[in-house]
C-alpha positions as CSV (number, residue, x, y, z in Angstrom):
1,M,107.1,133.9,53.4
2,F,108.8,130.9,51.9
3,D,112.2,129.7,52.9
4,I,115.1,129.3,50.4
5,E,117.7,126.7,51.2
6,P,121.1,128.5,51.6
7,A,122.9,125.7,49.7
8,F,120.7,126.3,46.7
9,S,120.7,130.1,46.6
10,Y,122.6,133.2,45.7
11,T,123.2,135.6,48.6
12,F,124.1,139.2,48.1
13,P,124.5,142.2,50.4
14,A,121.7,144.6,49.3
15,L,119.5,147.6,49.8
16,R,115.7,147.4,49.6
17,G,113.9,150.3,47.9
18,Y,110.3,151.0,47.1
19,Q,109.0,152.4,43.8
20,G,105.7,152.2,42.0
21,N,104.0,150.3,44.9
22,K,106.6,147.5,44.8
23,D,109.9,146.6,46.3
24,Y,113.1,146.5,44.4
25,F,116.7,145.6,45.4
26,V,120.2,147.0,44.8
27,A,122.7,144.2,45.2
28,M,126.5,144.1,45.0
29,V,127.3,141.2,42.7
30,P,130.9,139.9,42.0
31,L,131.9,140.3,38.4
32,R,132.7,136.6,38.2
33,L,129.0,135.8,38.7
34,I,127.7,138.1,36.0
35,P,128.3,135.7,33.1
36,K,127.0,132.8,35.1
37,I,123.7,134.2,36.4
38,F,122.9,136.4,33.3
39,L,123.1,133.7,30.6
40,F,122.7,135.3,27.3
41,D,121.4,133.5,24.2
42,E,119.3,135.6,21.9
43,E,117.7,132.6,20.3
44,E,116.6,131.2,23.6
45,I,114.8,134.3,24.7
46,P,111.1,134.3,23.5
47,P,110.3,137.4,21.4
48,E,107.7,138.5,23.8
49,H,110.4,138.8,26.5
50,R,112.9,140.6,24.4
51,A,113.1,144.1,25.7
52,Q,116.3,145.3,23.8
53,R,118.4,142.2,23.6
54,I,120.0,142.3,20.1
55,I,123.7,142.8,20.9
56,N,125.7,145.2,18.8
57,K,128.8,143.0,18.6
58,T,131.1,145.9,17.7
59,R,130.4,147.6,21.0
60,V,131.4,144.6,23.2
61,P,135.2,144.6,22.5
62,E,135.3,148.4,22.8
63,I,133.8,148.2,26.3
64,A,135.9,145.2,27.3
65,N,139.1,147.0,26.1
66,Y,138.0,150.1,28.1
67,M,137.7,147.9,31.2
68,L,141.0,146.1,30.6
69,E,143.0,149.2,29.7
70,N,141.7,151.2,32.7
71,S,141.5,148.4,35.2
72,K,142.5,150.7,38.1
73,E,139.9,153.3,37.3
74,Y,137.1,152.0,35.1
75,V,133.5,152.9,36.0
76,F,130.4,151.0,35.2
77,S,126.8,152.0,36.0
78,S,124.4,149.5,37.4
79,L,122.9,146.7,35.5
80,T,119.1,146.4,35.8
81,A,117.4,142.9,35.7
82,S,114.1,141.2,36.2
83,L,113.9,138.1,38.5
84,D,111.5,135.2,37.9
85,G,111.9,132.9,40.9
86,K,111.9,132.8,44.7
87,V,113.4,135.9,46.4
88,Q,113.8,136.8,50.1
89,F,115.2,139.9,51.8
90,H,116.5,139.6,55.3
91,S,117.0,142.9,57.1
92,F,120.0,143.3,59.4
93,S,117.9,145.2,61.9
94,E,114.3,146.1,62.5
95,E,115.3,149.6,63.5
96,P,113.7,152.1,61.0
97,N,117.1,153.5,59.9
98,Y,118.4,150.0,59.1
99,K,115.5,147.8,58.1
100,D,116.2,148.3,54.4
101,L,119.8,147.2,54.7
102,G,120.3,143.5,54.6
103,T,120.8,140.4,52.5
104,L,119.1,139.4,49.3
105,I,118.6,135.7,48.8
106,I,117.7,134.3,45.4
107,S,117.0,130.7,44.6
108,L,119.4,129.1,42.1
109,D,116.6,128.1,39.7
110,T,115.6,131.8,39.3
111,K,115.5,133.2,35.7
112,F,117.4,136.4,35.3
113,L,116.7,138.8,32.4
114,I,118.7,141.9,31.9
115,N,116.6,145.0,31.1
116,D,119.5,147.4,30.8
117,G,123.2,146.6,30.5
118,Q,123.5,143.7,28.2
119,H,126.6,145.1,26.4
120,R,128.2,145.7,29.8
121,R,127.4,142.1,30.8
122,A,129.0,140.7,27.6
123,A,132.0,143.0,27.9
124,I,132.5,141.8,31.5
125,E,132.5,138.2,30.3
126,E,135.2,139.0,27.6
127,A,137.3,141.0,30.1
128,L,137.3,138.1,32.6
129,K,138.7,135.8,30.0
130,V,141.8,138.0,29.8
131,S,142.0,139.1,33.4
132,P,140.2,136.6,35.7
133,E,141.5,138.6,38.8
134,L,138.8,141.2,38.0
135,G,136.2,138.6,39.0
136,K,136.5,139.6,42.7
137,E,135.4,143.2,41.9
138,T,131.7,144.0,42.1
139,I,129.0,145.8,40.1
140,S,125.7,147.0,41.4
141,V,122.6,145.3,40.0
142,V,119.1,146.7,40.4
143,F,116.7,143.7,40.7
144,Y,113.0,143.8,40.1
145,H,110.9,140.8,41.1
146,D,108.8,140.0,38.0
147,Q,107.0,136.7,38.2
148,G,106.8,135.1,34.7
149,L,108.9,138.0,33.3
150,K,105.7,139.6,32.1
151,K,106.9,143.2,32.8
152,S,110.4,143.1,31.4
153,Q,109.6,145.0,28.2
154,Q,107.7,147.7,30.2
155,I,110.6,148.0,32.6
156,F,113.0,148.5,29.8
157,S,110.7,151.1,28.2
158,D,110.2,152.9,31.4
159,L,113.9,153.0,32.2
160,N,114.7,154.6,28.8
161,R,111.7,156.8,28.4
162,H,113.4,159.9,29.7
163,A,117.0,158.9,29.0
164,V,118.9,161.6,27.1
165,N,122.0,160.5,25.2
166,T,125.0,162.8,25.6
167,T,126.3,164.4,22.4
168,S,129.5,163.3,20.8
169,S,130.9,166.8,21.6
170,I,130.3,166.3,25.3
171,G,131.8,162.8,25.1
172,I,135.0,164.4,23.7
173,L,134.9,167.2,26.2
174,Y,134.7,164.7,29.1
175,D,137.3,162.3,27.7
176,H,140.5,162.6,29.6
177,R,142.2,159.4,28.3
178,D,142.0,159.5,24.5
179,Q,145.1,161.3,23.1
180,L,143.3,162.8,20.1
181,A,140.5,164.2,22.3
182,L,143.1,165.7,24.7
183,L,145.1,167.2,21.8
184,T,141.9,168.6,20.2
185,K,141.0,170.4,23.4
186,D,144.5,171.7,23.8
187,I,144.5,173.1,20.3
188,I,141.2,174.7,20.8
189,M,142.3,176.3,24.1
190,E,145.5,177.6,22.6
191,T,144.0,179.0,19.4
192,P,142.1,182.3,19.8
193,L,139.6,181.7,17.0
194,L,138.8,178.2,18.1
195,A,138.7,179.1,21.8
196,R,136.2,181.8,21.2
197,Y,134.0,180.2,18.5
198,T,133.9,176.5,19.3
199,D,130.7,175.1,20.9
200,K,131.8,172.3,23.2
201,E,128.4,170.8,23.7
202,K,126.5,170.7,20.5
203,V,127.1,168.6,17.4
204,S,125.5,170.9,15.0
205,L,124.9,174.7,15.1
206,S,121.8,176.6,14.5
207,K,121.8,179.4,11.9
208,N,121.7,181.9,14.7
209,S,124.5,180.4,16.9
210,P,127.2,182.8,18.0
211,K,129.7,180.0,17.5
212,L,131.5,178.9,14.3
213,F,132.4,175.2,15.0
214,A,131.2,172.3,17.1
215,L,133.8,170.4,19.1
216,N,133.0,167.2,17.3
217,H,133.7,168.9,13.9
218,V,137.2,169.9,15.1
219,F,137.8,166.4,16.5
220,N,136.5,164.7,13.3
221,T,138.8,166.9,11.2
222,N,141.7,165.9,13.4
223,Q,140.9,162.3,12.9
224,K,141.0,162.8,9.1
225,L,144.2,164.9,9.3
226,L,146.0,162.0,11.0
227,A,143.9,159.1,9.7
228,K,143.5,158.0,13.4
229,K,140.8,156.2,15.2
230,K,139.7,156.9,18.8
231,G,142.3,155.5,21.2
232,E,145.2,155.2,18.8
233,F,148.7,156.4,19.6
234,I,149.7,159.8,18.4
235,S,153.4,160.6,17.9
236,D,155.1,163.9,18.8
237,Q,155.6,164.5,15.1
238,E,151.9,164.1,14.5
239,K,151.0,166.4,17.4
240,E,153.3,169.0,16.0
241,Y,151.8,168.7,12.5
242,L,148.3,169.0,13.9
243,T,149.0,172.1,15.9
244,S,150.9,173.8,13.0
245,F,148.3,172.8,10.5
246,W,145.5,174.6,12.4
247,K,147.6,177.8,12.8
248,E,148.3,177.8,9.0
249,L,144.7,177.0,8.1
250,I,143.3,179.8,10.3
251,N,145.8,182.3,8.8
252,S,144.7,181.3,5.3
253,M,140.9,181.6,5.9
254,Q,140.1,185.2,5.3
255,E,136.5,184.8,6.3
256,W,137.4,183.3,9.6
257,N,139.7,186.2,10.4
258,L,136.9,188.6,9.5
259,V,134.8,186.9,12.2
260,L,137.7,187.1,14.7
261,N,138.0,190.8,14.0
262,K,134.3,191.3,14.4
263,E,133.9,192.4,10.7
264,L,131.7,189.4,10.0
265,T,129.3,187.5,12.3
266,P,129.3,183.7,12.6
267,R,125.7,183.7,11.3
268,E,126.7,185.7,8.2
269,L,129.6,183.3,7.6
270,R,127.4,180.2,7.8
271,A,124.8,181.8,5.6
272,N,127.2,182.9,2.9
273,F,130.2,180.6,2.9
274,I,130.8,176.8,2.9
275,N,133.9,177.2,5.1
276,G,131.6,177.9,8.0
277,H,130.4,174.3,8.0
278,G,131.6,170.9,9.1
279,V,131.6,169.5,5.6
280,F,134.4,172.0,4.7
281,L,136.4,171.2,7.8
282,E,136.4,167.5,7.3
283,A,137.2,168.0,3.6
284,I,140.2,170.0,4.7
285,G,141.1,167.1,7.0
286,V,141.3,164.8,4.0
287,I,143.5,167.2,2.2
288,G,145.7,167.8,5.2
289,H,146.4,164.1,5.6
290,Y,147.4,163.9,1.9
291,L,149.8,166.8,2.5
292,Y,151.2,165.1,5.6
293,Q,152.0,162.0,3.6
294,F,153.2,163.4,0.3
295,H,154.3,167.0,1.0
296,P,155.9,166.9,4.5
297,S,158.3,169.8,3.7
298,D,156.1,172.1,1.7
299,W,152.6,171.5,2.9
300,Q,152.3,175.1,4.2
301,A,152.5,176.5,0.7
302,Y,149.4,174.5,-0.3
303,V,147.5,175.6,2.7
304,K,148.3,179.2,2.1
305,R,146.8,178.9,-1.4
306,L,143.4,178.1,0.1
307,S,143.1,181.9,0.5
308,T,142.7,182.2,-3.3
309,I,139.6,179.9,-3.5
310,D,136.1,181.3,-3.6
311,F,134.2,179.6,-0.8
312,N,131.1,181.8,-1.2
313,R,127.8,179.7,-1.5
314,S,126.8,181.9,-4.4
315,N,129.6,180.2,-6.3
316,T,127.2,177.4,-7.2
317,S,129.2,176.2,-10.2
318,D,131.8,175.0,-7.7
319,W,129.9,173.9,-4.6
320,M,126.3,173.0,-5.6
321,G,126.1,169.2,-5.7
322,R,129.3,168.9,-3.6
323,S,128.8,170.8,-0.4
324,F,125.1,171.6,-0.8
325,G,122.1,170.5,-2.8
326,R,119.7,172.4,-5.0
327,T,117.8,173.6,-2.0
328,G,120.9,175.3,-0.7
329,R,121.0,173.1,2.4
330,I,124.6,172.1,3.4
331,T,124.9,168.4,3.9
332,K,127.7,166.5,5.5
333,T,128.1,162.9,4.4
334,N,131.1,160.9,3.4
335,Q,130.2,161.6,-0.2
336,T,129.8,165.4,0.2
337,I,133.1,165.5,2.2
338,I,135.0,163.7,-0.6
339,L,133.3,165.7,-3.4
340,T,134.2,169.0,-1.6
341,S,137.8,167.9,-1.0
342,N,138.1,166.8,-4.6
343,L,137.4,170.2,-5.9
344,I,139.7,171.9,-3.4
345,K,142.4,169.4,-4.4
346,E,141.8,170.3,-8.0
347,K,142.2,174.0,-7.3
348,L,145.4,173.2,-5.4
349,K,146.6,171.0,-8.2
350,L,146.8,167.9,-6.1
351,P,146.0,164.5,-7.5
352,L,143.0,162.4,-6.4
353,A,143.3,159.0,-4.8
354,E,141.7,156.0,-6.5
355,Q,138.5,156.1,-4.4
356,E,138.2,159.9,-4.9
357,Q,138.5,159.4,-8.6
358,E,135.7,156.9,-8.6
359,I,133.4,159.2,-6.7
360,E,134.3,162.1,-8.9
361,A,133.6,160.1,-12.1
362,K,130.2,159.2,-10.8
363,Y,129.5,162.8,-9.9
364,Q,130.6,164.0,-13.4
365,E,128.4,161.4,-15.0
366,G,125.5,162.7,-13.0
367,V,125.1,159.4,-11.1
368,L,125.5,161.2,-7.8
369,K,122.7,163.6,-7.0
């Protein structure tokens, strides 16, 4: 055991654990120290030591804003890091129940390399610039002693080997802050068709699913209806429009009501009609936003006229190349959403926006396949 001079060390309250035939440590680290000990410069990290270190710079301000806007209740999971340097653990007691509770001492010249949490680290740094008082708060850091940083890539690989990302639908379901997420869930709960036939976990439905829509489809449609991004303010007028629009839309969709009345199954609807798919919903969102902007007093009349449109997939002259390809497979991309909304707009005698006209021209010229 070597001694580390207290004046030249970091000292953290910590727990010692044992995994894979080696010790590891869980320490409580003040946020103000995170940017100082976890220096981050992609160019200075040798490629052989890069586990997953290329920062997605759009994520950092999002995480920092989450932290700042919810400073009384934000939650961060642990950072995970490799240590290359002198490390000592001093137990508070030799009693079996307490021997793994103590103090972790790390020499100041130790190299720290984050294996998991580099975006959180960067966001903490940005948040501290705005609210330095957050620096006294702590985050748990799991430290692995890795002489020469030879195992950092394997540690990252092992940490993420069995990780399962949550779906966007679950993210919306569990979001209790975002106004649009809350409003979407309220609309679903208060609307019999949506309450019964919306899958709140999946992002896409199998052909045999007993549901009609995925929660993220409804949420994405609402984003398009209001032209809102996640986290943006929603006025009472916009809330009222959204609620009213869904009621009018459902009343106008004959096939949806056949499902609600048990005269058509969700499987049959998806197999035979485009209005059983996300591409249709989001196309309607585009149209609904246009109506909100330019037909605030008579938008209902246009929505009612949707009942006169043939949404059957056998109507290939209308929907092939727009909502689905030659194989018959429905595809949902920005292009197919716009092409689908373009045709619906044409049938409702609504004009196309400039970008919609450009995409439509390319489609008519055969440039888009």
